[in-house]
LOLUMBA-876021 format. One line per 2 residues: number of its first residue (from 1); for each residue x, z, y negated of N, C-alpha, C. Coordinates in nm, 2 decimals. Example, Ala and Ser with C-alpha at 12.3 -4.5 7.8 and 13.67 -1.06 7.14 Angstrom:
1 = 1.32,0.78,0.57,1.23,0.78,0.45,1.32,0.78,0.33; 1.28,0.71,0.22,1.37,0.71,0.11,1.29,0.79,0.00
END
This chain:
1 = 1.37,-6.05,1.36,1.17,-6.04,1.28,1.12,-5.92,1.22; 1.13,-6.01,1.09,1.06,-5.93,1.02,0.91,-5.90,1.00
3 = 0.86,-5.78,1.01,0.73,-5.78,1.04,0.65,-5.77,0.88; 0.51,-5.80,0.88,0.43,-5.83,0.81,0.35,-5.75,0.83
5 = 0.29,-5.70,0.65,0.17,-5.65,0.66,0.02,-5.75,0.64; -0.10,-5.65,0.80,-0.16,-5.77,0.69,-0.28,-5.75,0.62
7 = -0.37,-5.80,0.56,-0.47,-5.78,0.48,-0.54,-5.68,0.53; -0.57,-5.65,0.61,-0.69,-5.58,0.69,-0.63,-5.42,0.68
9 = -0.49,-5.41,0.76,-0.43,-5.28,0.73,-0.41,-5.23,0.62; -0.34,-5.26,0.51,-0.35,-5.28,0.35,-0.49,-5.21,0.33
11 = -0.54,-5.29,0.34,-0.77,-5.21,0.30,-0.78,-5.12,0.35; -0.70,-5.09,0.54,-0.78,-5.00,0.60,-0.73,-4.86,0.51
13 = -0.57,-4.87,0.49,-0.50,-4.77,0.43,-0.54,-4.74,0.29; -0.62,-4.78,0.22,-0.61,-4.74,0.10,-0.73,-4.70,0.14
15 = -0.86,-4.73,0.20,-1.00,-4.66,0.26,-0.94,-4.51,0.29; -0.83,-4.48,0.40,-0.83,-4.38,0.44,-0.75,-4.27,0.32
17 = -0.66,-4.37,0.27,-0.64,-4.29,0.11,-0.74,-4.23,0.02; -0.80,-4.35,-0.01,-0.94,-4.27,-0.08,-1.05,-4.17,-0.02
19 = -1.05,-4.22,0.10,-1.16,-4.11,0.20,-1.10,-3.92,0.17; -0.91,-3.96,0.27,-0.90,-3.79,0.19,-0.82,-3.76,0.04
21 = -0.86,-3.81,-0.05,-0.82,-3.80,-0.22,-0.98,-3.74,-0.21; -1.10,-3.82,-0.17,-1.25,-3.76,-0.20,-1.26,-3.66,-0.13
23 = -1.23,-3.65,-0.03,-1.23,-3.52,0.06,-1.15,-3.37,-0.01; -1.06,-3.37,-0.02,-0.96,-3.25,-0.13,-1.05,-3.28,-0.26
25 = -1.09,-3.35,-0.35,-1.14,-3.33,-0.46,-1.30,-3.21,-0.44; -1.37,-3.25,-0.31,-1.44,-3.13,-0.32,-1.40,-3.03,-0.28
27 = -1.33,-3.03,-0.18,-1.26,-2.92,-0.17,-1.23,-2.79,-0.28; -1.10,-2.87,-0.34,-1.07,-2.86,-0.52,-1.17,-2.82,-0.59
29 = -1.25,-2.91,-0.61,-1.39,-2.93,-0.75,-1.47,-2.77,-0.68; -1.48,-2.71,-0.87,-1.56,-2.58,-0.84,-1.69,-2.59,-0.80
31 = -1.77,-2.52,-0.71,-1.92,-2.56,-0.68,-1.99,-2.46,-0.72; -2.11,-2.46,-0.76,-2.22,-2.43,-0.88,-2.14,-2.28,-0.84
33 = -2.15,-2.30,-0.96,-2.06,-2.16,-1.08,-2.12,-2.08,-1.12; -2.16,-1.89,-1.05,-2.28,-1.82,-1.15,-2.17,-1.74,-1.28
35 = -2.25,-1.67,-1.33,-2.18,-1.58,-1.43,-2.14,-1.47,-1.38; -2.04,-1.40,-1.46,-2.01,-1.28,-1.45,-2.08,-1.14,-1.35
37 = -2.03,-1.10,-1.21,-2.15,-1.02,-1.14,-2.23,-0.92,-1.27; -2.32,-0.86,-1.20,-2.37,-0.78,-1.30,-2.39,-0.64,-1.22
39 = -2.45,-0.57,-1.32,-2.49,-0.40,-1.20,-2.65,-0.38,-1.25; -2.71,-0.52,-1.27,-2.81,-0.46,-1.33,-2.91,-0.46,-1.20
41 = -3.05,-0.34,-1.18,-3.09,-0.28,-1.06,-3.21,-0.18,-1.09; -3.26,-0.22,-0.94,-3.36,-0.08,-0.98,-3.32,0.05,-0.88
43 = -3.20,0.05,-0.84,-3.17,0.16,-0.70,-3.03,0.13,-0.68; -2.96,0.27,-0.72,-2.84,0.31,-0.72,-2.79,0.40,-0.64
45 = -2.65,0.39,-0.54,-2.62,0.55,-0.55,-2.49,0.58,-0.59; -2.50,0.66,-0.63,-2.34,0.74,-0.71,-2.29,0.85,-0.60
47 = -2.22,0.88,-0.58,-2.15,0.98,-0.55,-2.03,1.03,-0.59; -2.01,1.17,-0.58,-1.89,1.20,-0.62,-1.78,1.34,-0.57
49 = -1.68,1.27,-0.54,-1.56,1.31,-0.42,-1.56,1.43,-0.49; -1.58,1.53,-0.37,-1.51,1.66,-0.29,-1.36,1.70,-0.40
51 = -1.37,1.76,-0.49,-1.27,1.83,-0.53,-1.19,1.97,-0.55; -1.15,1.95,-0.56,-1.07,2.07,-0.51,-1.03,2.20,-0.63
53 = -1.13,2.29,-0.71,-1.10,2.36,-0.84,-1.18,2.52,-0.83; -1.12,2.60,-0.94,-1.13,2.69,-0.90,-1.25,2.74,-0.94
55 = -1.34,2.85,-0.89,-1.48,2.86,-0.90,-1.48,2.87,-1.02; -1.40,2.96,-1.10,-1.44,3.00,-1.22,-1.46,2.86,-1.31
57 = -1.38,2.72,-1.27,-1.41,2.59,-1.29,-1.53,2.51,-1.30; -1.64,2.47,-1.38,-1.73,2.39,-1.38,-1.79,2.27,-1.44
59 = -1.85,2.17,-1.38,-1.84,2.04,-1.48,-1.92,2.03,-1.52; -2.02,2.01,-1.59,-2.17,1.91,-1.53,-2.13,1.80,-1.62
61 = -2.25,1.71,-1.49,-2.18,1.61,-1.48,-2.30,1.51,-1.52; -2.28,1.41,-1.60,-2.37,1.33,-1.68,-2.35,1.19,-1.58
63 = -2.55,1.15,-1.64,-2.52,0.95,-1.63,-2.62,0.96,-1.74; -2.56,0.82,-1.71,-2.55,0.75,-1.84,-2.65,0.66,-1.82
65 = -2.80,0.61,-1.89,-2.83,0.52,-1.81,-2.94,0.34,-1.98; -2.91,0.28,-1.95,-2.94,0.21,-2.08,-2.98,0.10,-1.95
67 = -3.10,0.00,-2.08,-3.17,-0.10,-1.98,-3.14,-0.24,-2.06; -3.18,-0.34,-2.02,-3.21,-0.51,-2.13,-3.35,-0.50,-2.17
69 = -3.42,-0.41,-2.16,-3.57,-0.40,-2.21,-3.55,-0.21,-2.19; -3.71,-0.26,-2.32,-3.73,-0.13,-2.25,-3.82,-0.04,-2.19
71 = -3.82,0.09,-2.11,-3.93,0.09,-2.00,-3.84,0.17,-2.00; -3.95,0.25,-1.87,-3.96,0.44,-1.85,-3.87,0.38,-1.73
73 = -3.78,0.47,-1.73,-3.66,0.47,-1.58,-3.68,0.68,-1.52; -3.69,0.61,-1.38,-3.72,0.73,-1.33,-3.58,0.75,-1.22
75 = -3.53,0.86,-1.26,-3.37,0.90,-1.20,-3.43,1.03,-1.13; -3.40,1.05,-0.99,-3.39,1.14,-0.91,-3.26,1.12,-0.78
77 = -3.19,1.25,-0.83,-3.09,1.34,-0.78,-3.11,1.42,-0.68; -3.06,1.37,-0.57,-3.08,1.43,-0.47,-2.95,1.55,-0.42
79 = -2.95,1.69,-0.43,-2.77,1.75,-0.33,-2.85,1.84,-0.27; -2.72,1.86,-0.14,-2.73,1.87,-0.04,-2.73,2.05,-0.02
81 = -2.65,2.10,-0.14,-2.69,2.22,-0.18,-2.77,2.30,-0.29; -2.81,2.18,-0.34,-2.89,2.23,-0.47,-3.04,2.19,-0.53
83 = -3.07,2.11,-0.40,-3.19,2.09,-0.40,-3.20,1.94,-0.45; -3.37,1.88,-0.50,-3.39,1.81,-0.63,-3.38,1.76,-0.74
85 = -3.37,1.65,-0.81,-3.36,1.72,-0.98,-3.37,1.57,-0.99; -3.51,1.55,-1.05,-3.65,1.43,-1.05,-3.65,1.43,-1.27
87 = -3.63,1.33,-1.34,-3.68,1.36,-1.43,-3.66,1.20,-1.48; -3.82,1.18,-1.54,-3.87,1.02,-1.63,-3.85,1.01,-1.78
89 = -3.77,0.96,-1.78,-3.81,0.92,-1.91,-3.76,0.75,-1.99; -3.84,0.76,-2.11,-3.82,0.63,-2.13,-3.67,0.52,-2.24
91 = -3.63,0.47,-2.22,-3.49,0.39,-2.29,-3.54,0.25,-2.38; -3.48,0.33,-2.48,-3.49,0.19,-2.52,-3.38,0.06,-2.50
93 = -3.43,-0.07,-2.52,-3.38,-0.18,-2.52,-3.20,-0.19,-2.61; -3.08,-0.13,-2.50,-2.95,-0.14,-2.58,-2.91,-0.07,-2.60
95 = -2.97,0.05,-2.62,-2.93,0.20,-2.64,-2.88,0.27,-2.51; -2.82,0.38,-2.53,-2.77,0.47,-2.39,-2.82,0.57,-2.42
97 = -2.87,0.58,-2.30,-2.96,0.75,-2.28,-2.88,0.79,-2.16; -2.84,1.00,-2.22,-2.81,1.05,-2.13,-2.92,1.11,-2.06
END
């Protein structure tokens, strides 16, 4: 006895295949693509690891600041053993201020 496919099962099979293909495309396709992450912001935490150096070696730590528009920048550095350092200065857009 030979088995015959009925038209409804073939149609249902095609619909299932199309549904599976649609789901796979939705999962694989990139969703809302954003640009590369940036570091723009107004508050940052900067830390330096404790390193052993002989007491005669002194390093001057530097902080470089730049902006996308000319603006006044306020820098506050709090050091547990050395107090607080505050400085305000104007940074011109696209330039680096030390």
